[in-house]
C-alpha positions as CSV (number, residue, x, y, z in Angstrom):
1,X,-20.3,9.6,-21.3
2,X,-18.0,6.7,-20.9
3,X,-19.0,3.9,-18.5
4,X,-16.5,2.5,-15.9
5,X,-17.0,-0.5,-13.7
6,X,-15.1,0.1,-10.5
7,X,-14.4,-3.0,-8.5
8,X,-14.1,-2.1,-4.8
9,X,-12.3,-4.2,-2.2
10,X,-10.4,-3.3,0.9
11,X,-7.0,-1.6,0.6
12,X,-5.8,1.1,-1.8
13,X,-6.6,4.8,-1.7
14,X,-9.7,5.9,0.2
15,X,-12.9,5.0,-1.7
16,X,-14.3,8.4,-1.3
17,X,-11.3,9.9,-3.1
18,X,-11.4,7.3,-5.9
19,X,-15.2,7.7,-6.4
20,X,-15.2,11.4,-6.8
21,X,-12.3,11.5,-9.2
22,X,-13.7,8.6,-11.3
23,X,-17.2,10.1,-11.4
24,X,-15.8,13.3,-12.8
25,X,-14.6,11.4,-15.8
26,X,-17.2,8.7,-16.4
27,X,-20.5,7.1,-15.3
28,X,-19.4,4.9,-12.4
29,X,-20.9,1.5,-11.7
30,X,-19.6,0.1,-8.4
31,X,-19.1,-3.6,-7.8
32,X,-18.6,-3.8,-4.1
33,X,-16.7,-6.9,-3.0
34,X,-16.2,-5.4,0.4
35,X,-18.7,-3.5,2.5
36,X,-18.7,0.2,1.8
37,X,-17.2,2.4,4.6
38,X,-20.2,4.0,6.4
39,X,-18.8,7.5,5.8
40,X,-18.8,6.8,2.1
41,X,-22.1,5.0,1.6
42,X,-24.2,8.1,1.0
43,X,-21.7,9.6,-1.4
44,X,-21.5,6.3,-3.3
45,X,-25.3,6.3,-3.9
46,X,-25.0,9.9,-5.2
47,X,-21.9,9.5,-7.4
48,X,-22.6,6.0,-8.9
49,X,-25.0,5.0,-11.6
50,X,-25.3,1.7,-9.8
51,X,-24.0,-0.1,-6.8
52,X,-24.1,-3.9,-6.8
53,X,-23.0,-6.1,-3.9
54,X,-22.8,-9.7,-5.1
55,X,-24.0,-12.6,-3.0
56,X,-21.4,-15.0,-1.7
57,X,-22.4,-17.7,-4.2
58,X,-21.6,-15.3,-7.1
59,X,-18.0,-14.8,-5.9
60,X,-16.8,-18.3,-6.5
61,X,-15.7,-17.3,-10.0
62,X,-14.7,-13.7,-9.6
63,X,-13.5,-13.1,-13.1
64,X,-16.8,-14.3,-14.6
65,X,-18.7,-12.1,-12.1
66,X,-16.7,-9.0,-13.2
67,X,-17.0,-9.9,-16.9
68,X,-20.8,-10.4,-16.6
69,X,-21.3,-7.1,-14.7
70,X,-19.1,-5.2,-17.2
71,X,-21.1,-6.6,-20.1
72,X,-24.4,-5.8,-18.4
73,X,-23.5,-2.1,-18.2
74,X,-21.5,-1.9,-21.4
75,X,-18.3,-0.8,-19.6
76,X,-15.7,1.0,-21.5
77,X,-13.2,0.3,-18.7
78,X,-12.9,-1.9,-15.6
79,X,-10.5,-1.0,-12.8
80,X,-9.7,-1.5,-9.2
81,X,-7.4,0.2,-6.7
82,X,-7.3,-2.8,-4.3
83,X,-4.3,-5.1,-4.1
84,X,-6.6,-8.0,-3.4
85,X,-8.6,-7.6,-6.7
86,X,-5.8,-6.7,-9.1
87,X,-5.4,-10.1,-10.7
88,X,-9.1,-10.8,-11.1
89,X,-9.7,-7.4,-12.7
90,X,-6.7,-7.9,-15.0
91,X,-8.0,-11.3,-16.2
92,X,-11.5,-9.9,-16.7
93,X,-10.1,-7.0,-18.8
94,X,-8.3,-9.6,-20.9
95,X,-11.5,-11.5,-21.5
96,X,-13.4,-8.3,-22.3
97,X,-10.7,-7.0,-24.7
98,X,-10.3,-3.8,-22.5
99,X,-7.2,-2.0,-21.4
100,X,-5.7,-3.4,-18.2
101,X,-2.6,-4.6,-16.4
102,X,-2.5,-7.6,-18.7
103,X,-1.7,-11.2,-18.4
104,X,1.4,-10.5,-16.4
105,X,-0.5,-8.9,-13.5
106,X,0.1,-12.0,-11.2
107,X,3.8,-11.3,-11.5
108,X,3.2,-8.0,-9.6
109,X,1.1,-9.7,-7.0
110,X,2.6,-13.0,-6.1
111,X,6.0,-12.3,-4.5
112,X,7.4,-15.7,-5.5
113,X,6.8,-15.0,-9.2
114,X,7.9,-11.4,-8.8
115,X,11.3,-12.4,-7.3
116,X,11.8,-15.1,-9.9
117,X,11.2,-12.7,-12.7
118,X,13.7,-10.2,-11.3
119,X,16.2,-12.9,-10.7
120,X,15.9,-13.9,-14.4
121,X,16.6,-10.3,-15.3
122,X,19.6,-10.1,-12.8
123,X,18.0,-7.2,-10.9
124,X,19.3,-6.4,-7.4
125,X,17.1,-7.9,-4.7
126,X,17.5,-9.9,-1.4
127,X,18.3,-13.5,-1.8
128,X,15.1,-15.6,-1.4
129,X,13.4,-18.9,-1.5
130,X,9.7,-19.7,-2.2
131,X,8.2,-21.8,0.6
132,X,4.9,-23.6,0.5
133,X,5.5,-26.0,3.4
134,X,7.2,-25.9,6.8
135,X,9.7,-28.4,5.4
136,X,10.4,-25.9,2.6
137,X,11.1,-23.2,5.2
138,X,13.6,-25.4,7.1
139,X,15.4,-26.3,3.8
140,X,15.5,-22.6,2.8
141,X,17.0,-21.7,6.2
142,X,19.9,-24.0,5.5
143,X,20.8,-22.0,2.4
144,X,20.1,-18.4,3.5
145,X,21.9,-16.4,6.2
146,X,20.1,-15.5,9.4
147,X,18.2,-13.3,10.3
148,X,15.5,-14.1,7.7
149,X,12.3,-12.4,6.8
150,X,9.2,-14.6,6.2
151,X,6.6,-13.0,4.0
152,X,3.2,-14.1,2.8
153,X,3.4,-14.1,-1.0
154,X,0.0,-12.5,-1.5
155,X,-0.2,-10.2,1.5
156,X,-0.2,-6.4,1.8
157,X,0.5,-3.9,4.6
158,X,3.3,-6.1,6.0
159,X,0.8,-8.6,7.2
160,X,2.3,-12.0,8.3
161,X,5.9,-10.6,8.0
162,X,8.1,-12.1,10.6
163,X,11.8,-11.8,11.4
164,X,13.4,-15.2,12.2
165,X,16.7,-14.9,14.0
166,X,17.6,-18.5,14.8
167,X,16.6,-22.0,13.5
168,X,14.7,-22.6,16.7
169,X,12.2,-19.9,15.7
170,X,11.3,-21.4,12.3
171,X,8.3,-23.6,13.3
172,X,6.7,-21.0,15.5
173,X,7.0,-18.4,12.8
174,X,5.5,-20.7,10.2
175,X,2.5,-21.4,12.3
176,X,2.0,-17.8,13.4
177,X,2.1,-16.5,9.8
178,X,-0.6,-19.0,8.9
179,X,-2.7,-17.8,11.8
180,X,-2.3,-14.2,10.8
181,X,-3.3,-14.9,7.2
182,X,-6.5,-16.6,8.4
183,X,-7.2,-13.7,10.7
184,X,-6.6,-11.2,7.9
185,X,-9.0,-13.1,5.6
186,X,-11.7,-12.8,8.3
187,X,-11.2,-9.0,8.2
188,X,-11.4,-8.9,4.4
189,X,-7.7,-8.4,3.8
190,X,-6.9,-11.3,1.6
191,X,-6.5,-12.2,-2.0
192,X,-9.9,-12.6,-3.6
193,X,-9.1,-14.6,-6.8
194,X,-6.5,-17.2,-5.9
195,X,-8.1,-19.6,-3.4
196,X,-4.8,-21.2,-2.3
197,X,-3.0,-17.9,-1.8
198,X,-3.0,-18.0,2.0
199,X,-0.5,-21.0,1.9
200,X,2.1,-19.3,-0.3
201,X,5.2,-17.7,1.3
202,X,8.6,-16.3,0.6
203,X,11.6,-16.3,2.9
204,X,14.4,-13.9,2.2
205,X,17.7,-12.4,3.3
206,X,17.3,-9.2,5.3
207,X,19.4,-6.5,3.6
208,X,20.7,-3.6,5.6
209,X,19.5,-0.1,4.6
210,X,21.5,3.0,5.2
211,X,19.3,6.1,5.1
212,X,22.2,8.6,6.1
213,X,23.9,7.8,2.8
214,X,20.9,9.1,0.9
215,X,19.3,11.8,3.0
216,X,20.8,15.0,4.3
217,X,19.0,15.0,7.7
218,X,18.1,12.2,10.2
219,X,14.7,10.7,10.6
220,X,14.0,9.3,7.2
221,X,13.5,5.6,6.6
222,X,15.9,3.5,4.5
223,X,13.6,2.9,1.6
224,X,11.4,4.9,-0.9
225,X,8.7,4.2,-3.3
226,X,8.5,5.2,-7.0
227,X,4.9,6.1,-7.9
228,X,4.1,5.7,-11.5
229,X,1.9,4.3,-14.3
230,X,2.2,2.0,-17.3
231,X,0.4,3.2,-20.3
232,X,0.4,1.1,-23.5
233,X,3.3,-0.9,-22.0
234,X,5.5,2.2,-21.3
235,X,6.4,3.1,-17.8
236,X,6.0,6.7,-16.7
237,X,7.4,7.6,-13.3
238,X,5.5,10.3,-11.5
239,X,7.3,11.0,-8.2
240,X,9.0,9.5,-5.2
241,X,7.6,9.0,-1.7
242,X,9.8,8.9,1.3
243,X,9.2,7.0,4.6
244,X,9.7,7.2,8.3
245,X,11.6,4.2,9.7
246,X,9.4,1.1,9.9
247,X,8.2,-0.5,13.1
248,X,9.5,-4.0,13.6
249,X,9.4,-6.2,11.7
250,X,8.8,-3.9,8.7
251,X,5.4,-2.3,9.3
252,X,5.1,1.1,7.5
253,X,4.5,4.0,9.9
254,X,4.3,7.0,7.4
255,X,4.7,7.9,3.8
256,X,5.8,11.4,2.8
257,X,5.5,13.2,-0.6
258,X,8.0,14.2,-1.9
259,X,11.1,12.2,-0.9
260,X,14.0,14.5,-0.4
261,X,16.6,12.8,-2.5
262,X,19.2,14.6,-4.6
263,X,18.6,14.7,-8.4
264,X,21.3,12.1,-9.0
265,X,20.0,9.8,-6.4
266,X,16.4,10.2,-7.6
267,X,17.5,9.4,-11.2
268,X,19.2,6.2,-10.1
269,X,16.2,5.1,-8.0
270,X,13.9,5.8,-10.9
271,X,16.1,3.9,-13.4
272,X,16.0,0.8,-11.2
273,X,12.2,1.1,-10.8
274,X,11.9,1.3,-14.6
275,X,13.9,-1.9,-14.9
276,X,11.7,-3.6,-12.3
277,X,8.4,-2.6,-13.9
278,X,9.6,-3.4,-17.5
279,X,10.7,-6.9,-16.4
280,X,7.2,-7.7,-15.2
281,X,5.6,-6.8,-18.5
282,X,2.7,-4.8,-17.3
283,X,0.5,-3.0,-19.8
284,X,-2.0,-0.4,-18.5
285,X,-2.1,0.2,-14.7
286,X,-0.8,2.3,-11.9
287,X,2.5,1.1,-10.3
288,X,4.0,1.4,-6.9
289,X,7.7,0.2,-6.6
290,X,9.5,0.0,-3.2
291,X,13.3,0.2,-3.2
292,X,15.6,-0.4,-0.2
293,X,18.5,2.1,0.0
294,X,21.9,0.8,1.1
295,X,25.4,2.0,1.7
296,X,27.6,3.4,-1.1
297,X,24.6,3.7,-3.4
298,X,23.5,0.1,-3.3
299,X,19.8,-0.6,-3.8
300,X,17.5,-3.6,-3.6
301,X,14.0,-4.1,-5.0
302,X,11.4,-4.8,-2.4
303,X,8.3,-5.2,-4.5
304,X,6.2,-3.7,-7.3
305,X,2.4,-3.5,-7.4
306,X,0.2,-3.2,-10.5
307,X,-1.8,-0.4,-8.8
308,X,-1.2,3.0,-7.2
309,X,0.2,3.2,-3.7
310,X,-2.2,2.7,-0.9
311,X,-3.2,4.8,2.1
312,X,-3.1,8.5,1.1
313,X,-0.3,8.2,-1.5
314,X,-2.6,9.3,-4.4
315,X,-4.3,12.2,-2.6
316,X,-0.8,13.3,-1.4
317,X,0.4,13.5,-5.0
318,X,-2.7,15.5,-6.0
319,X,-2.1,17.9,-3.2
320,X,1.6,18.3,-3.8
321,X,2.0,18.1,-7.5
322,X,-1.6,18.8,-8.8
323,X,-1.9,15.5,-10.6
324,X,-5.2,13.6,-10.3
325,X,-3.8,10.2,-11.0
326,X,-7.2,8.4,-10.6
327,X,-8.8,10.7,-13.2
328,X,-5.8,10.4,-15.5
329,X,-5.8,6.7,-15.4
330,X,-9.6,6.6,-16.1
331,X,-9.0,8.9,-19.1
332,X,-6.3,6.6,-20.4
333,X,-8.3,3.4,-20.0
334,X,-11.3,4.8,-21.9
335,X,-9.1,6.0,-24.7
336,X,-8.6,9.7,-24.1
337,X,-5.2,11.3,-24.5
338,X,-3.3,11.8,-21.3
339,X,-0.1,13.8,-20.8
340,X,2.0,11.9,-18.2
341,X,5.0,13.6,-16.7
342,X,8.0,13.3,-19.0
343,X,10.2,12.3,-16.0
344,X,9.7,11.9,-12.3
345,X,8.7,15.1,-10.6
346,X,11.2,16.5,-8.0
347,X,11.0,18.3,-4.6
348,X,11.8,21.5,-6.5
349,X,8.5,21.1,-8.4
350,X,6.4,20.5,-5.3
351,X,4.0,23.0,-3.8
352,X,4.5,22.1,-0.2
353,X,4.4,18.5,1.0
354,X,2.0,16.0,2.4
355,X,2.2,12.8,4.4
356,X,0.1,10.0,5.9
357,X,0.7,8.5,9.3
358,X,-0.6,5.1,10.4
359,X,-1.4,5.3,14.1
360,X,0.0,2.2,15.9
361,X,0.4,1.7,19.6
362,X,4.2,2.0,19.6
363,X,6.4,5.0,20.4
364,X,9.1,6.5,18.3
365,X,11.6,3.8,19.3
366,X,9.1,1.1,18.3
367,X,8.3,0.1,21.9
368,X,4.7,-0.7,22.8
369,X,2.7,1.9,24.7
370,X,2.7,1.2,28.5
371,X,-1.1,1.6,28.8
372,X,-4.1,1.0,26.6
373,X,-5.5,4.2,25.1
374,X,-8.7,5.4,23.4
375,X,-8.6,6.9,20.0
376,X,-9.8,10.6,20.0
377,X,-8.8,12.7,17.1
378,X,-10.3,16.0,18.4
379,X,-8.0,15.6,21.5
380,X,-5.0,14.9,19.2
381,X,-5.8,18.0,17.0
382,X,-6.1,20.2,20.1
383,X,-3.2,18.9,22.2
384,X,-0.3,18.1,19.8
385,X,1.7,21.1,18.8
386,X,2.5,21.1,15.1
387,X,4.5,23.6,13.0
388,X,3.0,26.8,11.8
389,X,1.1,26.2,8.5
390,X,0.7,22.5,9.1
391,X,-2.8,21.0,8.7
392,X,-3.7,17.7,10.3
393,X,-6.8,15.7,9.5
394,X,-8.0,12.1,10.0
395,X,-9.1,9.8,7.2
396,X,-12.4,8.7,8.7
397,X,-13.0,5.7,6.4
398,X,-9.6,4.3,7.3
399,X,-9.8,4.9,11.0
400,X,-11.6,3.7,14.1
401,X,-14.4,5.8,15.4
402,X,-13.5,8.3,18.2
403,X,-13.9,6.5,21.5
404,X,-12.6,3.2,20.2
405,X,-9.8,1.4,22.2
406,X,-6.5,1.5,20.3
407,X,-5.5,-2.1,19.4
408,X,-2.3,-3.6,20.9
409,X,0.4,-3.6,18.1
410,X,1.0,-7.1,16.9
411,X,4.3,-7.3,14.8
412,X,3.0,-10.3,12.9
413,X,-0.3,-8.6,12.0
414,X,1.3,-5.4,10.8
415,X,-1.2,-2.8,9.7
416,X,-4.1,-4.9,10.7
417,X,-3.6,-3.4,14.2
418,X,-3.7,0.2,13.2
419,X,-6.0,2.6,15.0
420,X,-6.2,5.4,12.5
421,X,-4.8,7.1,9.4
422,X,-3.9,10.8,9.6
423,X,-3.1,13.2,6.8
424,X,-0.8,16.1,7.2
425,X,0.0,18.9,4.8
426,X,2.9,21.3,5.4
427,X,5.2,23.8,3.8
428,X,7.9,21.2,3.0
429,X,8.8,17.5,3.5
430,X,11.1,18.2,6.4
431,X,8.3,19.8,8.3
432,X,6.0,16.8,7.6
433,X,8.7,14.5,9.0
434,X,9.3,16.6,12.1
435,X,5.6,17.0,12.8
436,X,5.1,13.2,12.5
437,X,7.9,12.6,15.0
438,X,6.2,15.1,17.3
439,X,2.9,13.3,16.8
440,X,4.2,9.8,17.4
441,X,5.9,11.0,20.6
442,X,2.8,12.8,21.9
443,X,0.1,10.2,21.2
444,X,0.6,8.0,24.2
445,X,0.5,11.0,26.4
446,X,-2.4,13.0,25.0
447,X,-4.8,10.2,24.2
448,X,-7.3,9.3,27.0
449,X,-6.6,6.2,29.0
450,X,-8.9,3.2,28.3
451,X,-11.1,2.1,31.2
452,X,-10.7,-1.5,32.4
453,X,-14.2,-2.4,31.1
454,X,-13.4,-1.0,27.7
455,X,-10.2,-3.1,27.4
456,X,-12.0,-6.3,28.4
457,X,-15.0,-5.7,26.2
């Protein structure tokens, strides 16, 4: 049987899902750069041929560590599903002569390089400037129209994203973004290979999305993502995922598979995603491309990642379209033939729909809950009325334990202040969207109130 070295770090699809699908295709050797979620630890010992957690001293040269471990086990493939380890794994695969994202992986990780590459290819995107110092930020603000969006170049989950509305806010935003990146690193949500990554930022124009020009009913967010894969340098789109509107500044609340676009609109979105991925020059990896949808058919590229979408995107695709993307990618990387979809799958080909909701302490309008609450999924499952045929579950490894106080939402910290991740399957995407709206409205009313001593603890 083929041997696969799976490099685990925070982020990406749930580890339990990834492990079971990889183990069905190969002997899995796990290199754990982040602690295993407690609910997955036992399964990891059962499913993996080996589990290695390197000491801190071994991590100083991450590429060499991965190469050495791959050579020790005779790996036929090395892969990761974490944004924070993508570049290191790609470089290790290059050194080992194995299939991987390739030398261009950093272009799909560093937002400065990504935007410059798309600029060279004249692809539509917000006007931007790379900023490495506070002085750079002030200079960029003289050239770009307000309001501006400050982004950490190597972040994920909208971490350290801040809207800057006036020149007076520039310095405070700069310092707060650095604080958030340092806090994220303490939580394990930080680039693992590029030591200076925390100091790299991009500031860009905020473009205006117009969801009603693209969707037939209200409630959808003004951007979508194209899920796909690059195999031997060829991009294969798989499907589109829709969104609920983001929470300010641009924190994702929910992803829904499939996105209910017309065939013509889907074709146009996929064509732009193809141009974006092709421009980056990726070779063998999953892809996740986010595209903002504007008025009169206008579009802007937000970003492309050299990995599959995070949260429950991959399990949703398996549930809705019957495609095990993890297993298919493993097959491809070890040299087995894989039949990727000839074109992006459509809502007409879906068997129902699925979505994942990030639980944040904000209501449907984006306003903070008035009171602190305690996360309690059994209460949510019992008290929130959902549509007939809808099934709601909680992703335990991505959620706080029942009885935990829900964090106060911090716009600068983004998904770092989430309480839980919920998965919903339903008869169609419209039902998922409506049930999520119901869930968001109900949460501050059905969750138990936190006691003063719990809040201060």
